[in-house]
C-alpha positions in Angstrom: -30.7 2.6 -8.0 -27.1 1.6 -8.7 -25.7 3.5 -11.7 -23.2 1.9 -14.1 -20.0 3.8 -14.4 -17.6 2.9 -17.2 -13.9 3.6 -17.6 -11.1 2.3 -19.7 -9.1 1.5 -16.5 -10.4 1.1 -13.0 -8.1 1.2 -10.0 -9.5 -0.4 -6.8 -7.7 1.3 -3.9 -6.8 4.8 -3.2 -3.4 4.4 -1.4 0.0 5.3 -2.7 0.0 2.5 -5.3 -3.4 3.3 -6.7 -2.8 7.1 -6.7 0.6 6.7 -8.4 -0.9 4.5 -11.1 -3.8 7.0 -11.5 -1.4 9.9 -12.1 0.6 8.0 -14.8 -2.6 6.8 -16.5 -4.2 10.2 -16.4 -1.1 11.8 -18.0 -1.2 9.0 -20.6 -4.7 10.2 -21.6 -6.4 7.1 -20.3 -10.0 7.3 -19.0 -9.3 6.3 -15.4 -11.5 5.8 -12.4 -10.3 5.2 -8.9 -12.7 3.4 -6.6 -11.6 3.5 -3.0 -13.1 3.0 0.4 -10.9 5.7 2.0 -9.2 3.3 4.4 -5.6 3.2 3.2 -3.1 2.3 5.9 -1.1 5.3 4.8 -3.6 7.4 6.8 -2.4 5.7 10.0 1.0 7.4 9.7 1.2 10.8 11.3 4.7 11.4 10.3 6.3 9.6 7.3 10.1 10.2 7.6 11.5 8.0 4.8 9.6 9.2 1.7 11.9 10.7 -0.9 11.7 14.5 -1.2 10.3 15.2 2.3 13.3 15.7 4.6 11.1 17.1 7.3 8.6 14.3 7.0 5.0 14.4 5.9 1.8 12.8 7.2 0.3 9.9 5.3 -3.0 11.8 5.2 -1.4 14.7 3.4 0.4 12.3 1.0 -2.9 10.8 0.1 -4.7 14.2 -0.3 -1.9 15.6 -2.4 -1.8 12.5 -4.6 -5.5 12.6 -5.2 -5.4 16.3 -6.1 -2.5 15.6 -8.5 -4.4 12.8 -10.2 -7.6 14.9 -10.6 -5.4 17.5 -12.3 -5.0 14.9 -15.2 -8.7 14.1 -15.5 -8.8 11.0 -13.2 -12.2 10.4 -11.7 -12.8 9.2 -8.1 -15.6 7.3 -6.5 -15.9 6.5 -2.8 -17.2 3.0 -2.6 -16.3 -0.5 -1.4 -16.1 -3.1 -4.2 -17.8 -6.3 -3.2 -17.5 -8.5 -6.3 -15.6 -8.7 -9.6 -16.1 -10.9 -12.6 -15.0 -11.0 -16.2 -17.7 -10.4 -18.8 -18.0 -10.6 -22.6 -15.4 -9.0 -24.8 -12.8 -9.3 -22.0 -14.2 -6.5 -19.9 -14.7 -6.6 -16.2 -17.8 -5.8 -14.1 -17.4 -4.7 -10.5 -20.2 -4.4 -8.0 -19.8 -2.1 -5.0 -22.0 -1.0 -2.1 -23.0 2.1 -4.0 -22.7 1.3 -7.7 -21.6 -1.0 -10.5 -18.6 -0.4 -12.7 -17.2 -1.7 -16.0 -13.6 -1.5 -17.5 -11.3 -3.2 -19.9 -8.2 -3.1 -17.6 -8.2 -3.5 -13.8 -5.6 -2.6 -11.2 -6.0 -4.1 -7.7 -4.3 -1.9 -5.2 -6.4 -3.1 -2.3 -3.6 -3.3 0.3 -3.4 -5.2 3.6 -4.4 -4.8 7.2 -1.8 -5.1 9.9 -3.4 -7.0 12.8 -2.9 -4.8 16.0 -2.2 -6.3 19.4 -5.2 -7.2 21.5 -4.2 -5.0 24.4 -6.6 -2.7 26.3 -5.9 1.0 25.8 -3.4 0.6 23.0 -5.5 2.1 20.1 -4.6 5.8 20.6 -0.9 4.9 20.3 -1.3 3.6 16.7 1.2 5.4 14.5 2.7 7.3 17.4 4.3 4.7 19.6 2.7 1.5 18.3 4.3 0.4 15.0 4.4 -2.5 12.5 7.5 -1.8 10.5 11.1 -1.6 11.8 12.3 -0.3 8.5 9.9 2.7 8.7 10.0 3.4 12.4 13.1 1.8 13.9 15.1 5.0 13.4 12.6 7.2 15.2 12.9 5.1 18.4 16.7 4.7 18.5 18.2 4.7 22.0 14.8 4.1 23.6 13.4 1.0 25.4 11.0 -1.0 23.3 9.1 -4.3 23.0 8.2 -6.6 20.2 4.7 -8.1 20.4 4.7 -11.7 19.1 5.7 -15.3 19.6 7.0 -16.6 16.2 10.3 -16.6 14.3 9.3 -13.2 12.9 9.0 -11.7 16.4 12.4 -13.0 17.3 13.9 -11.6 14.1 12.3 -8.3 14.7 13.8 -8.1 18.2 17.3 -9.0 16.9 16.8 -6.5 14.0 16.1 -3.7 16.4 19.4 -4.0 18.2 21.2 -1.6 15.9 18.7 1.1 17.1 18.7 0.3 20.8 20.1 -2.1 23.3 16.9 -2.2 25.4 14.7 -4.7 23.5 12.3 -7.2 24.9 9.7 -9.6 23.5 6.1 -9.8 25.0 4.0 -12.8 24.0 0.8 -11.8 26.0 0.1 -15.4 27.3 1.1 -17.2 24.0 3.7 -19.9 24.2 6.8 -18.9 22.1 6.9 -20.8 18.8 10.2 -19.7 17.4 12.7 -22.5 16.5 15.7 -23.5 18.4 18.1 -21.4 16.3 16.1 -18.2 17.1 15.9 -19.2 20.7 19.7 -19.5 20.9 20.1 -16.1 19.3 17.7 -14.5 21.7 19.8 -15.9 24.6 23.1 -14.9 22.9 22.0 -11.3 22.7 20.3 -11.3 26.1 16.8 -10.3 24.8 14.3 -11.0 27.6 10.9 -12.6 27.0 7.8 -11.8 29.0 4.9 -14.3 28.6 2.5 -12.9 31.1 -0.9 -11.3 30.1 -0.7 -7.6 29.3 -3.6 -6.1 31.2 -3.1 -2.5 30.2 -0.7 0.1 28.9 0.3 3.5 30.3 0.7 6.2 27.7 0.9 10.0 27.7 -0.2 11.9 24.7 -0.2 8.7 22.7 3.4 8.0 23.7 3.9 4.7 25.5 5.4 4.7 29.0 4.9 1.1 30.2 3.2 -2.2 29.8 1.4 -3.6 32.8 1.3 -7.4 33.3 -1.2 -9.5 35.2 1.5 -10.6 37.7 2.1 -7.0 38.8 5.3 -6.5 36.7 5.6 -3.2 34.8 7.9 -3.0 31.7 9.0 0.5 30.8 8.8 1.0 27.0 8.6 3.9 24.6 7.5 1.9 21.6 5.8 -1.4 20.8 6.2 -3.2 17.4 3.5 -5.7 16.6 4.1 -8.9 14.6 0.7 -10.5 14.7 0.5 -10.9 10.9 -1.4 -9.3 8.0 -4.7 -9.7 6.2 -4.3 -9.4 2.5 -7.3 -8.0 0.6 -7.2 -10.5 -2.3 -10.9 -11.5 -2.6 -11.4 -9.8 -5.9 -8.2 -11.2 -7.3 -9.1 -14.8 -6.4 -12.6 -14.3 -7.9 -11.0 -13.3 -11.2 -8.7 -16.3 -11.2 -5.5 -14.5 -10.2 -3.0 -16.7 -8.3 -2.1 -15.9 -4.7 0.7 -17.4 -2.5 0.4 -19.2 0.8 0.3 -16.0 2.7 -2.4 -14.5 0.5 -0.3 -12.1 -1.5 -1.3 -11.6 -5.1 1.4 -12.9 -7.4 2.5 -10.6 -10.2 5.2 -10.5 -12.9 7.7 -7.7 -13.4 5.0 -5.6 -15.1 2.7 -6.1 -12.1 0.4 -8.3 -14.2 -1.4 -11.1 -12.4 -2.0 -14.6 -13.8 -5.5 -13.3 -14.9 -5.3 -11.5 -18.2 -6.0 -7.8 -18.0 -5.8 -7.8 -14.2 -2.8 -6.1 -12.5 -1.9 -5.6 -8.8 0.5 -3.3 -7.0 1.4 -2.2 -3.5 1.2 -4.1 -0.2 -1.2 -6.7 -1.5 1.7 -8.1 -3.6 4.8 -9.8 -2.3 6.7 -6.5 -2.3 8.2 -5.0 0.8 5.3 -3.0 2.2 6.8 0.5 2.0 4.9 3.6 0.8 7.6 4.5 -1.7 7.8 1.0 -3.1 4.0 0.9 -3.4 4.1 4.1 -5.4 6.8 2.7 -7.7 4.8 -0.4 -8.2 1.7 1.7 -9.1 3.7 3.6 -11.7 5.1 0.3 -13.1 1.6 -1.2 -13.4 0.3 2.0 -15.1 2.9 2.0 -17.7 2.4 -1.7 -18.4 -1.4 -1.2 -18.8 -0.9 1.8 -21.0 1.4 -0.2 -23.3 -1.0 -3.1 -23.3 -3.9 -0.8 -24.3 -1.7 0.9 -27.0 -0.8 -2.5 -28.6 -4.4 -3.6 -28.5 -5.5 -0.4 -30.3 -2.9 -1.1 -33.0 -4.2 -4.6 -33.5 -7.8 -3.5 -33.7 -7.1 -0.3 -35.6 -8.8 1.7 -32.9 -6.1 4.1 -31.9 -7.8 7.2 -30.5 -6.8 10.7 -31.7 -7.7 14.0 -30.2 -10.1 16.4 -31.9 -7.9 17.9 -34.6 -10.1 21.0 -34.9 -8.3 22.5 -32.0 -4.8 21.4 -33.1 -4.9 21.8 -36.9 -1.6 22.6 -38.4 -1.7 25.9 -40.3 -0.4 26.0 -43.9 2.6 28.2 -44.1 4.7 29.5 -46.9 7.8 27.3 -47.7 10.1 30.2 -46.9 8.6 30.6 -43.5 9.0 27.0 -42.7 12.6 27.1 -43.9 13.3 30.0 -41.5 11.7 28.0 -38.7 13.9 25.0 -39.4 17.1 26.9 -39.7 16.6 28.9 -36.5 15.3 26.0 -34.5 
């Protein structure tokens, strides 16, 4: 039988945005519950090299584990579940239904993230995060000076290829049978910078210990590469936001204001599911911003309703002291 779990704030998503928000809310003494499926894309990253404070890099898995441990330190609760539906109920609260339970809260943060669509190439899966990448800002520096390919057929693919030239002069585009759809301007730029385009079907990859060595085409051509960057697009997990009436843009990103609040009152969003640049450190910053905004919102509500909570004073009662003792304390402080 599904058990109802209540919290003042529920965070859906246990990636960097959700965990950062949880830490701030826990420290603000808010009753906070994180409900996550455990599938954050941060876990794909074996070696994160651009997160502040880790000059030698850190795995995404460890960042997640350390963040969860830090949040638990401040009383944040965690529940492993996949939220299926969300709706607003009486008194402005929200009810969420998951595969394992139901949940209720007065403020909701959606840190549900996105899914990068991988290339449909036989044998490429083991290379994910090691020599198959989705972000030049994250991983361009690690492949500098090496031959690489961009998987795609749109303006984005062309721009990715051009954007990789500061890292290496050996850049190619592979469309895997798709007809190139970039506009004439991008086509001229590709020719100007002599970036070759391969349109044949990729039938397999050659890799060694997850490091790419070559792409094999149906016509017998082999292209030596050490990395592949995919630009097939993203899936934004915005189903819950749309169900609650929050606006999304044409790409599916949840629209938020500067405080990470959506167009639906009481619903916030942060991380890669919003229009922000999808970087771990940006997601963490957005989570902190959302947490502070929610905490302020709850504080102002408690003042309006005369329901500001106070801790048990029995453990923090001020002792009566002689006036002369207090004077000494003031003068020496």
